[in-house]
Steps between C-alpha positions, in 0.01 A plus 500: 500500500463292181473186711221660701300594188521142376332370813170309429327710765588828330392361161155402631215682315291495817767687701541764230121536478473577871800731479353700209156503662645638827710752310196616303295523821762722665558708187133567426411548867795734556421700187136543604599608853677798350158628400340679796150423363558125527456330833739237630235222470420584140867508411555162666193356328604622154852370552360163607290479186804574285706237682212249485480547123856374469411194710189441284708519181742246645206271588372524142845423360540209738159360401585527130829326560328215680252470213778475243683244710182294527443523123856383434453215745177395325672521160784281623247252640309498171819433305591224740159336453529530122841340517361215709213451253740495205716253683197283574391521134849401386498204739154398375614534139809292574295227668243505218774477237656208682163321523436572133838366388464189717148426374608535136791266566268239653280495188765275347493251790432136421233458769153620390402607853803730511400658169145550629641664813715729287195605296307584817798692636512711184125558514521604864776745414288647220201540730707676765684734264327624187834589339567125460157417351585528129839333548347204683231464234773500234680220686181293538430541130859410418464179703184410307676566168744218573451201269255253648344183368244271657339188351151634576556769235595261221153417366244763595470862607258400776653196672293313763637534852460128575675375187614150591721485194712788624865401471641801680804460721499616861722792402253612232206489741696690764604764249137534389401582859777758529392666176136515606614666823682763292184554293287546810747747654498709181123535528523591868765768444304682230264776621124459472345617174283761675776636725579869459844655518680165464758439228446249220786248492633335184515124442728333247400134461626452146519128421388396848310178565214571742210303639195645676641848457269744681532879493128572538401839643860627492663811358787431259729727304661343195433127454714279276381145438653448158543132402376393844317180592190553716376160608176391669345846549609861499296769676551866409142604574453842656861599434600855415797511265657846509775413253508307171425127502672255266409132466649466152549135409375369834361147486637439152792278597486123530545516877370855552121469483220711646221343702176667614561875465282736706533874448157635589432862600868586467630832372788543256590869511769472233586256222375142534693272264370142467644439153596141418346362821342155502222450754460123540201534735220756546606865497269746674532877462147580613457867598869583454607849392773537238582873509806484273596320181397135512623215284400134471679468168581137407349379828313171527199433723475121510186511715246765601602866474277738696524878453147582610480858630865572423583864425762622256632854509716493185588227250444125488716285274360154418722431199506124433349426842326160521191423707478119489196475727231745617583871483299751702602838357207697639712798593362751746686776319647411159843630399540799273707301251487123441721283277335175389733372229457119473339477845379139503207362701340158540219488239286254696458727804251782546732779604405821683616787280487881514257689280621512141715188528419175327645159426604432141539138390803435280513249209724265698237470776664740740335820621629844579373819660420798282356845560242665282614817325 
């Protein structure tokens, strides 16, 4: 008997549904037939409805069961797809990490073309995966911070390109090309200045020797160019600097000079520190906005210094600054606080000064800027 009850047929919900439905049909029909006022057809019909209700309940249960099975199947499929995606992401991360490590290793290769290829590989990785962008920029900056000397930088901050007296070795010329490739890739990896929703990446080029450095129309976070050499020309025009900018001591070293410096219509949203900088060629800050504290303390402008239309949101420190040629200080919006202690200008030039400023000639023939009380 126990073996019979364990049979799959006897455990079938469908069989028990039909059995209960038939039993209810007979029970209800038989009970109604005991009433003389009820006809046989009505009794049979009522019993059929009662039995059909059991079948309908079974159909509803069966449909709900199928729905739950389908939901579980879809959940399993979703989990499987998520697992496949995670596996694919892990494979992509592994491949990217391997490419990254290999490219970094090749930066120390003796052949310049291999180093250039490694730089492009890193840049391609940064373009494809934003998570690598800041790391790749840090590596490019680190490469440019390596000590570098070239005979064309020995005499002037603006060396001629066709200098026949250049005594550079082939290795120096090749390294110069690699470094200029790194400079160009840095500019390409930075977001446009007018782009919205893009991060501002930091650049640490402390002590770097750069030539034709161009970040124009780019968005930058924190910029460090302390004690750097910026030869030929540097273009920061149209840049938006979201973080502080430090050029302290740039161009002041014997082999760390600054050539033509363009920084027109740029925007410094935080501190702009140009203290102790020596500009060997023209320096143009026309239309630039200095929203934070600004300092040109102890800086030297060997040639023209143009600040026409520049706007200052806070303070401007010109302590012991020297303008050795023409100074155009026709600010578009003067700073709230200005420090002019021993700010020296060339007495023979007709400088453009803000209202209330004047040139005072000193007994030794020098001249300095002063403000009227």
